[in-house]
C-alpha positions as CSV (number, residue, x, y, z in Angstrom):
1,M,99.5,97.6,84.4
2,D,96.7,96.9,82.0
3,D,96.8,94.7,78.8
4,A,97.5,97.7,76.5
5,S,100.3,99.0,78.6
6,A,102.0,95.6,78.9
7,Q,101.6,95.0,75.1
8,A,103.1,98.5,74.3
9,N,106.0,98.0,76.7
10,V,107.0,94.6,75.3
11,A,106.5,95.8,71.7
12,A,108.7,98.8,72.3
13,F,111.3,96.7,74.1
14,F,111.5,94.3,71.1
15,R,112.0,97.3,68.8
16,H,114.9,98.8,70.7
17,R,116.8,95.8,72.0
18,A,119.4,94.3,69.6
19,D,119.6,91.1,71.6
20,A,115.8,90.6,72.0
21,P,114.6,87.3,70.5
22,A,112.6,88.9,67.7
23,G,111.3,85.6,66.4
24,C,108.9,85.1,69.3
25,A,107.8,88.8,69.7
26,A,104.4,88.6,68.0
27,A,103.5,85.3,69.7
28,L,104.5,86.5,73.1
29,I,102.8,89.9,72.8
30,G,99.6,88.1,71.6
31,S,99.8,85.7,74.6
32,L,100.2,88.6,77.1
33,S,97.3,90.6,75.6
34,R,94.9,87.6,75.8
35,L,96.0,86.6,79.3
36,P,92.8,86.8,81.5
37,G,93.0,88.1,85.1
38,C,91.8,86.6,88.4
39,D,91.8,87.8,91.9
40,D,93.6,84.6,92.9
41,P,97.3,85.1,92.0
42,A,97.8,81.3,91.8
43,V,95.3,81.2,88.9
44,T,96.8,84.2,87.0
45,F,100.4,83.2,87.5
46,G,99.5,79.6,86.4
47,R,98.2,81.1,83.2
48,L,101.4,83.0,82.7
49,A,103.4,79.8,82.9
50,R,101.3,78.3,80.1
51,A,101.4,81.5,78.0
52,C,105.2,82.0,77.9
53,V,106.0,78.4,76.9
54,P,107.2,78.0,74.2
55,D,106.7,81.6,73.0
56,F,109.3,83.0,75.4
57,A,111.2,80.1,77.1
58,D,111.5,76.3,76.9
59,G,110.1,75.9,80.4
60,C,108.7,77.9,83.3
61,Q,108.0,77.3,86.9
62,V,106.0,79.6,89.2
63,E,106.2,79.4,93.0
64,L,104.2,81.7,95.2
65,S,102.7,81.9,98.7
66,D,100.6,84.3,100.7
67,G,101.6,83.0,104.0
68,A,98.3,81.4,104.7
69,A,97.3,79.1,101.9
70,P,99.5,76.1,101.0
71,H,102.6,76.9,98.9
72,F,101.6,77.0,95.2
73,R,103.8,75.7,92.4
74,V,103.1,75.1,88.7
75,T,105.5,73.9,86.0
76,Q,105.3,74.1,82.2
77,P,105.7,71.9,80.4
78,A,103.6,69.9,82.8
79,S,105.7,66.8,82.3
80,S,108.7,68.5,83.9
81,A,108.9,67.3,87.5
82,A,111.1,70.2,88.5
83,V,113.3,73.0,87.1
84,P,116.5,71.5,85.6
85,T,119.4,72.0,87.9
86,A,122.3,70.8,85.7
87,K,122.4,74.0,83.6
88,R,122.2,76.9,86.1
89,D,123.5,79.4,83.5
90,Q,120.5,78.6,81.3
91,M,118.0,79.6,84.0
92,L,116.5,83.0,84.8
93,C,114.8,83.7,88.2
94,T,112.5,86.7,88.6
95,P,111.4,87.2,92.3
96,F,108.3,89.3,93.0
97,R,106.3,90.6,95.9
98,A,102.8,92.2,95.8
99,V,101.3,94.1,98.7
100,S,97.5,94.2,98.7
101,A,95.7,97.3,99.7
102,V,92.1,96.1,99.3
103,G,91.7,93.5,102.0
104,Y,93.3,90.6,100.2
105,P,96.5,88.9,101.6
106,S,99.8,90.0,100.2
107,Y,101.8,87.4,98.3
108,G,105.2,86.8,96.8
109,G,107.3,84.2,95.0
110,V,109.6,83.6,92.1
111,V,109.1,82.9,88.4
112,T,111.8,80.7,86.9
113,H,112.4,80.4,83.1
114,W,114.9,78.1,81.4
115,W,116.2,77.5,77.9
116,N,117.6,74.2,76.7
117,R,119.9,75.5,74.0
118,R,121.1,79.0,75.1
119,K,121.7,81.2,78.0
120,P,119.2,84.0,78.9
121,S,120.2,87.5,77.8
122,E,119.7,90.8,79.5
123,A,116.7,91.3,77.2
124,D,115.2,88.0,78.5
125,A,115.6,89.3,82.1
126,V,113.8,92.6,81.3
127,I,111.0,90.8,79.4
128,A,110.5,88.4,82.3
129,E,110.2,91.3,84.7
130,L,107.6,93.0,82.4
131,M,105.6,89.8,82.3
132,V,105.6,89.4,86.1
133,R,104.6,93.1,86.5
134,H,101.8,92.6,84.0
135,V,100.4,89.6,85.9
136,V,100.6,91.4,89.2
137,G,98.7,94.3,87.6
138,L,96.0,91.8,86.4
139,V,95.6,90.4,89.9
140,D,95.4,93.9,91.4
141,C,92.8,95.0,88.8
142,E,90.6,92.0,89.5
143,R,90.9,92.5,93.3
144,L,90.1,96.2,93.0
145,M,87.0,95.4,90.9
146,A,85.8,92.8,93.5
147,A,86.3,95.3,96.3
148,V,84.4,98.0,94.4
149,A,81.5,95.5,93.8
150,R,81.4,94.6,97.5
151,A,81.4,98.3,98.4
152,E,78.5,99.0,96.0
153,D,76.6,96.1,97.5
154,R,77.1,97.4,101.0
155,A,76.0,100.9,99.9
156,A,72.9,99.6,98.3
157,S,72.1,97.6,101.4
158,L,72.6,100.6,103.6
159,A,70.4,102.7,101.3
160,L,67.6,100.1,101.4
161,R,67.7,99.9,105.1
162,A,67.6,103.7,105.4
163,I,64.6,103.9,103.1
164,S,62.9,101.0,104.9
165,G,63.5,102.6,108.3
166,R,62.1,105.9,107.1
167,T,58.9,104.2,105.7
168,I,58.3,102.3,109.0
169,S,58.7,105.6,111.0
170,L,56.2,107.3,108.7
171,A,53.7,104.4,109.0
172,T,54.2,104.4,112.8
173,G,53.3,108.0,112.9
174,V,50.1,107.4,110.9
175,V,49.0,104.6,113.2
176,M,49.8,106.6,116.3
177,H,47.6,109.5,115.1
178,Q,44.7,107.3,114.0
179,N,44.6,105.1,117.1
180,G,46.0,107.4,119.9
181,L,48.9,105.1,120.6
182,G,52.4,105.5,121.6
183,A,55.3,104.8,119.2
184,D,56.1,101.3,120.5
185,D,52.4,100.2,120.5
186,A,51.8,101.6,117.0
187,E,54.9,99.7,115.6
188,D,53.7,96.5,117.4
189,L,50.3,96.9,115.7
190,I,52.1,97.2,112.3
191,R,54.2,94.1,113.0
192,Q,51.0,92.2,114.0
193,A,49.4,93.2,110.8
194,A,52.4,92.1,108.8
195,G,52.4,88.7,110.5
196,M,48.7,88.2,109.9
197,S,48.9,89.2,106.2
198,G,52.1,87.2,105.5
199,R,53.9,90.3,104.2
200,C,57.1,91.8,105.5
201,L,57.1,94.8,107.8
202,H,58.4,97.2,105.1
203,Q,55.6,96.1,102.7
204,V,52.9,96.8,105.3
205,A,54.5,100.1,106.3
206,A,54.6,101.2,102.7
207,S,50.9,100.3,102.3
208,V,50.0,102.4,105.4
209,V,52.0,105.4,104.1
210,R,50.3,105.1,100.7
211,S,46.7,104.6,102.0
212,G,46.9,106.7,105.1
213,S,45.5,103.9,107.3
214,L,46.4,100.4,108.6
């Protein structure tokens, strides 16, 4: 889910829910729309904890794990050592699980919100779910962009190697014709020339193709 979708969903929800806490709507929507993404879910979920306190709840704790890295936990306000346990009916837990499809590890966890002076409503539960989905979407987007960048780098590298190999083959043919040599000997001669000139093999081969001689 992108920023615009999350913002539209939350805005529409506030408009149609009678029990939605309308006083914090604008601040919460603004916090969500400005929430930056990261391919590390610990970073993005940590930002969510800061964004929704106090605009949504009085406190928030995020716990998540990908099964490999150490268990991650962040609590807002930071001074809170742990989620209060004395008032269970004032806490709201939103579990989540995200399955990665682009080479990253899957992860899961729970986001816990709490309020000091009231119990969470059904509206709070739906809003919390929307926020978690939004953050998962941000992480997925960043991971997809990173995967695309890696694929583009690999494609560019393969293209460069293909061009370089073609140039060396053409240069080898030129040297073979000029000197009556076999393919291996002609390529060895080009490599020797590259070593003596301090240039890479591709540069020497390109020079041979341009000039028609070694």
